[in-house]
N, C-alpha and C positions, 0 to 999 in steps of 0.2 A: 487260597481259592479252592472251591469245591472240586474242580476238575483235577487239580494237582493232588488232592487227597483221595480221589476215587481210585479204585483198584485198576481201572482201565485208563487212568490218567496218563501213564507213560505212552500208551498207544495213541491217544489223541495228540499228545505232545509231539511224537515222532511224525505223525501225519501232517501236522501243521508245519513243523520245522523243515520237512523234506518235500511237502506237496504230494505225498503219495496218494494213490487211489485207495479206496477202502479195502478192496481185495488184496492190494499189494502190501499194506501194512499188516493185515491179518494173516497174510501168507509168509511173512518173514520167518526164517528159521535162524537159530543161533549160529549155524554155520555160515549164514549170510552176513553176519555182523562181526566186525573187528573192533574190539574195545580196548585191547591191550597195547596197540601200537600208538605212536605219538599222535597220529591223526586218525581218529575213529572213522570208520567207513561202513556204509551199508550197501550191500550188493543186491539190487532188485532183480530177481530172476524168475519169480512165479507169483501167482496170486491165488487166493482162496476163493472158491466158487462152489455153489450148490449145483451138483450135476445129477440129472435124473438117473435113478438107480444106484448111485454111488454116494449120495449125500454130500457133505462138505468135504471137498478134496482140493489138492493143489493142481493147478493147470498152468500150462506154458503161457507166457505173455504173447499178445497178438502181433506185435511189431518189434523189429530190431531196436527201434528208438526207445521202446519201453524197458529194454534191458540196459540198466545203467548203474554206475558206481557213484555213490553220493557221499560227500564228506558230512559227518554228523557233528553239529555244534557241540562244543564241550559240555554245556549243562545237560544236554540230552544224553550224552555218553554217561555222565554221572548217574542220571536217572535210570538208565538201562542197567547199569551195574547193580543198583539197589533193587531193581525189579527182578534181576536174576537171582538175587539172594532170597527175595520173597517167594519166587517160584520154587526154589529149592526147599523152602520151608513148607510150602503147600504140598510138594511131592512127598515129603516125609510124613506129613499129616494124613495124606490120602492113602498111603501104603499101597496095598494091592489094587485099590480102586483107581490109581493113577493110570490114565489112558493115552498119554501123549506118545504117539508112534512116529510123529513127523518132526519132532524137535522144534516146535514152534516157539517163537518169542512170546507171543500173547495167546493165552489159553484161558479156559474156565478153571475154577479151583480144583478140578479133578483131571486137568490136562487135555480136555477135549477142545477142538477148535472153537473160537468165538463165532457165534452165528452173526453174519453181517447185519441182519435186521435188528438183532438185539443190540449190536454195537451202535447202530444209527439211533435207535430209540433211547439208549442210555445217554448219548450226547445231547439229544433234544431235552431230556429230563434235566440234565445238569445246566444247560444254558437257560432254559426256562426258569429253573429254580434260582438262578443268579440274576434274573431280571433282564437277560439278553434276548429273550424271545426264542422262538423255535429255530434251531440251527440243524442243518444236515451235515453229514460227513464231507460231502462235496464242497461245502462252504469252507471247511478247513483247508482243503486243497486250493481252492480259488484264493483264499486269503493269503496263502503262502506266496502265490504268484503276484498278488496285488502289493504285498509288502515289499517284495524285491523290486517290483516295477517302480514303486514310489521312492525307493532308495537309490534309484538310478542304475540298477544292475542291468547290463546289456541284455537285450531280448534273446539273443542266441543262448546265453547261459541259463536264462529262465526256462526257455524251451527245452533245453537238455535236461534240466533238473526235473521238470514235469513229465518228461518222456513223451512230448507231443510228436506227432508224425512229421511236422515241419515247423519252421520258425513262423511261417505265415499263419498257422493255426493260433499260435500264441499271440502274435501281433493283432489278429482280428479280435481276440478276447480283450486284451489290455489296452489297445488304442481306444476301444469303446469305453472302457473304464475311465481312461484319462479324460475323454470328452465329457462324460457324465460329471466328473469332478469339476471340470471347467464350467459347465452349465450351473452347477450348484454355487460356485464362486460368483458368477454373474448375477444369479438370483439374490444372493446375500447382499451384494453391493447395491442392487436395485432397491432392496428393502431399506438399506441405510440412507441412500441418497434421495429416493423418491417415495418415501413412506406414505405421503399424502397426495401423491400424483404430481407434486411439484418438487423441484430441487430443494433439499433441506440444507445444502451447503452452497455458499456463494461460489460461483464458478469464475469470479473475476481474478484480479491480479494477486489476491491474498494467497492463492494456492501456489505451492512450490517455493514459498519463502520470499516471493516478490511483492512489493507494494504496488498499488495501481499505477504510480508514477513511473515505476521501473518497467512496466509492461508496455511495449509499443507494438505498432502493426508490423514492424520489421522482425519482431521476435516470434511472431505467430507462424 
């Protein structure tokens, strides 16, 4: 897949796997990532933002809930190890031009922070090129929550992973998602059963494995 092969693919993968905000994934430092232990962990402690007069810099997260420790899926840990090797190669190639003073996980080929707008544009280029249409980086974060919600993960755990200020915030987002999914199911069923405005399937006793003779008023 094009995203996997892209230089920023590991960043998009981590954002989707952990539901990070764009500034959080671009603000990750290597000292925030534990890859050598049995359970790989990412410590979300700051985010990358453009600050007037200072350019792209790391800033503190706004809420205590945003500061969180997240288990990194094993495939993502493997991907980050490979990315670290690639970054080391780029550092050697850049020589004195290397400018990474923050120890960031994701940088440009010369070590400078990745511009959040360029990050967003690159994702859109990749998804559009793959025939998926225009995606924003926020959709990766939202997709992370939606996938966990569909898998039956408790709302409290989803809220903690996303760093929401409260479980109610998470619930408001994904209960709406669930209702939209239910509406689509109802519309699909209506299209199957009532394509011409009339029932296309007999609603008599043949449904449910019963013959008409087996269906009585007492069973209704």
